[in-house]
N, C-alpha and C positions, 0 to 999 in steps of 0.2 A: 504494500500500500504506500503510494507516494505521499510525502509530507511537505508542508510549507513552513518555512522558518519566518518568524516574526520577532521584532524587538518588543520589549515590554511597552514602549511608547505606542507602538502600532496596535498592540492588544487593547490598551486603554482607549485609543482614538476610535478604533472600530466598535468597541463595546459601547462607547458613549454615543456615537452616531446612530448605531442600530437601535439602541434603546429609545433615544429621542424620536427617531423616525416612527417608532411603534406607538408613540403617544405618551411616553413617560416624561415627566418634567425634568428640566435641566438639573435641578437640585437632586432629585432622586436618582437620575441617571448617573450623576457623578459618583454617588455613594455606591451604587450597584456595579458600576464599571470598576471601581476600586476593589470591590469584592472579587470580581472575576479576574482582574489583573493580579491581585495578590495570590489567588489560587494558582494561576499559571506560573507566577514567579516561584512559588514553593513546590511546583511539580504535582499539584493536586488537580489534574486535568478533568476529573469528573465533576468539579465545581467551577471550572473556568469558562471559557468560551462555549464549551459544550452545553452550558445551561442557557445560553442566550435565546435560543428558539423558544424555550418554555417561558422565559420572562416576557418576551414579546407577544406570544400567542395568547397568554391568559389576560393580558391587557387589552388586546384587540378583540378578544371574545367578550369583553365587558365584565369579566369576573373579578378582576383586580383593578383597583384605582391607581393608575400610575402617577397621578398628580396629587395623591393624598398627602396631607400635612399632619404629622403625628401630634397628638395632644397629650401633655404630661399632667398627671394628677399626683400631687404630693399627699399621699394618704396617711402617712405616719412618719415619725422621725427616722425609722429604719426601713421604710417601705415606699417605693415609687411604682406607679402604674403608668404605662405608656399605651395609649390607644392608637394603633396604627391606622385606624380609620379605613380598614379594608384595603390597605396598601401593602407594600412589601415590608418585611421585618427589618431589613438592614437600615433604612433611614430612621425607623423608630428606635432601633438600638443605639444608633449614633446620637440621636436627639437626647436620649436619656443617660448616656454613659457617664458624662461628667457629673451629673447630679447624683447618680448612684455612687460614684467614687467619693464624692464629697460626703455623702451620708455614711459610707463605710468608715471613713476616717473620723467622723464625728462620733459614731456609735460603736465602732469596732467591727460591726457586721451590718450589712444592709442587703435588701433584695429588690429586684426590679421585675415586675410582671409586664409582659408585652402581650396585648390582646388584639383581636381582629386583624391578625397579621398573616401574610403569606411568606413563609421562610423557605429560602432556596439556596442558601449559602453553606459553606463549610462552617461547622459550629466553632471551630478553633478561632475563626476570625472574630467572633463575638467576645471571647475571653482574652485574646491576645493583648488588646489595648489596655485592659485593666491590669494585666500582669506586668506590662511594660511600665505602668504607673506605680508598681510596687505592691499591688494587691493580689492576694490569693483569690481565684475566681472559679466558679462552677456555672455551667450552663446546661439547660435541659430544653428540648423542643420536640414536639410530636409532628407527625405527618398523617396523611390519609392512610387507611389500612392497606398494608402490603404484606404483613408478617402474620403467620399462623401462631396461635397459642400452642404451648407444648401439648402434644397429643392430638391437636386439631389439624384441619386441612383447609379451612377457609381464612381469608384475610381478616384479621381482627385489629392488630396493633399497627402503628406506623413503624418505620425503621428506627425511630425514637433515639437519636444520638444524645450523648452526654459528653461534655468537655470539662477538663480540669486544667487549671494553669497555676503554676507556682513560680513566683519571681525569683531571680537569682542575683547575687551581688556582683560587683566589679564589672558591670557592663555585659555580663553574660546573658544571652537570650533566655526567656522563660522556659521552664520545662512544661510542655503542654501535651496532653493526649486528648484525642477526639475520636470517639468510636461509636458506632451504631450498636443498638442492642440486637440487631439482626446479624447473621453471619457475614453479611456484606452490605455495602451501601447500594441503594437502588441504581445509582449512576454506574456503578461498576458492572452490573449485569447488562445495562444498556450499552456500555462500551464493548463488552464481550460480544453482544449481538451485532453491533456495528462492524466489528473486526472479524466476525465469523469464527470466534473461539468458543470452545466448550467451557462450561463453568466447573470449578472444583466441586467435588462431591460434598454434600452437606449444606449447600447454599440454599437450595430451593426444592419445592415439590411441584408436580404438574397439577392441573385442575382436578384430577382424580385422587390426589394425595400421594402419588407415587414419587419417590426420589427421582430427580432429573438433573442432567448436566446441560440440557438444551436451553439456551437463554430465552428463546421464544416461548417454550413451554413454561419456563420459570416465571416469566412476566405475566402469562395468562393464569398461572396457578398462584402460589404464595411463596414468599421467602420464609426462611427458617430463622428462629432466634439462635444466637450462638450459645453453645453449652446446654441446649435443650431447655429444661424447666428453669435453669438459672438465668439464662438470657431472657426468657419469657417473663420472669418475675421483675427483672430490671426494666423491660419494656413497659410493664404495668406501672412500675414506680414512676417512670418518666411521664406516662399519660396523666398520672395523678398530680405530679408536681407542675407540669407544664399546662395542664388543662383543668384538672380538678380544683386547683387553687386559684387559677386565673379566670375561670368562667368561659374558656374558649370552647372549641369543638373537639370532641374525641375523634380518633382516627376513623372509626366506623361511621360517625355522623358525617364527616366530610366525604367519606367514600360513598355514602348513600346519595349524595347530591349528583354523583355520576358525571363529573366534568371529564371531558376527553381531550382538552387542549394541550395536555402534557406539562402544564405549569404546576406550581406548588399549590397545595391545598391551604385552606384557612384554618389555623390552629392557635396554639398558645406557646408561650416561652417564659421560662423563669431563669433569671440570672442572680447569682449570689456573689457578693464581694466581701472579702474579709481583710482587715488591716492586721498583718502579722505582728506589728509593733504593739498592738493593744492587747494581745493575748499573753499567756504565761511565759512564752519564749522571749517576749520583749524584743529589743533591738537585735538580740543574738539569734532570733529564730531562723533567719535565712542562712547565717553562717553555720548553725547547727545542722540544718538540712543538707548542707554540702557534704557532711560526713556520710550521710546515707548515699548520696549520689556517687561519692568516691568508692564506697564499698561495693555498690552495684557494678561500677566500671572496672573494679579491680580484677574481675573474672573475665577471661578471654571469651569473646563471642557475644558479650553483652553490649547494650547501648541504652541511652535514655530515649524515651519517646520524643518525637519531633526532630531527632538528629538528622534524618534524611531530608526533611523539609528544609532545615537550615543549610545543609550542604547544597541543595538546589538553589536556595536563596542567594548563596554566595556566587553561584555561577551564572544564573540567568540574566543579571543586568548587563553582562558583557557578551554572553553566548546567545541570548535570546531563547525562545521556545519554539517547538514545532507542533503543528496540528495536522491532522489528516487533510488531504486535498478536498475530500467531500465536505468536511466541516468548514474549510476555507470558502468553498463555493456557497455554502449556506450563509455564512457571515456576510459575504459580499452581497448576496441577494437581500439580506435584512438591512444592509446599509444603502440599498438602492443602486449599487454599482453594476 
């Protein structure tokens, strides 16, 4: 499969132009383009330009308001609620992030609920900025139903990712992990289908509940939680934190609406920020955590989460990124070229 090389500046420019052309406001397009560019920069192609068609289609279908302006509600000293007004989650998250950080520093811990939002980004993007500001951060978001419950065969839970970020001293990038409660992200299965590759075993079942490695059958059937009932329990926890607390839509409620434009469903999101200096570890909390990281890395073959992303981050500003020719054709069409 032939691939096209782009600079990060070209990624951002194309993303911005395509989003605006689809009817997304300049302000929202700038945030979403940053989401996609950051994903491409860090080698996370399943959340980069690959997502652009979905962003555009759900706006043009009238299901998502591309011009929505988030509304902030200061509900309590340690609680912020952001109403995305049926727009995308990324602008809502950016609108509330500084207030959340300020509350965490004032109270020691604070939470931000995002409601009426369509989340389509990598979840590590949402916690990265908080960790860069010196805060421990956790994020939870649901999606429409794609994943079967343990022992079941129908779609019930979303892929329901969670992210955790720990800041590090001396200018080191944060330790961040971002993982779905399903055995794989939805986008990874879609990329396997696009590239004609079989799936690893244990990722999905077909519509009859049989294990499958066929991406087409997997997308028609259901994804599987990682670790069986353990992953299913985490998926349930994420639904309760991201939706049960915030008043959004559970995955099966979004799924029942039957949208077919390929874009994100409307759900909920919860972010938690913690100031490590206000807890028992005090100013030495981050230095003490380095002992754990050193112990992990002392064994051959180990690494910290996000290491590969940071390696890509160091290379792509000069080397650029590559995307399949077919995706480049799609992006050009979305940009009106």
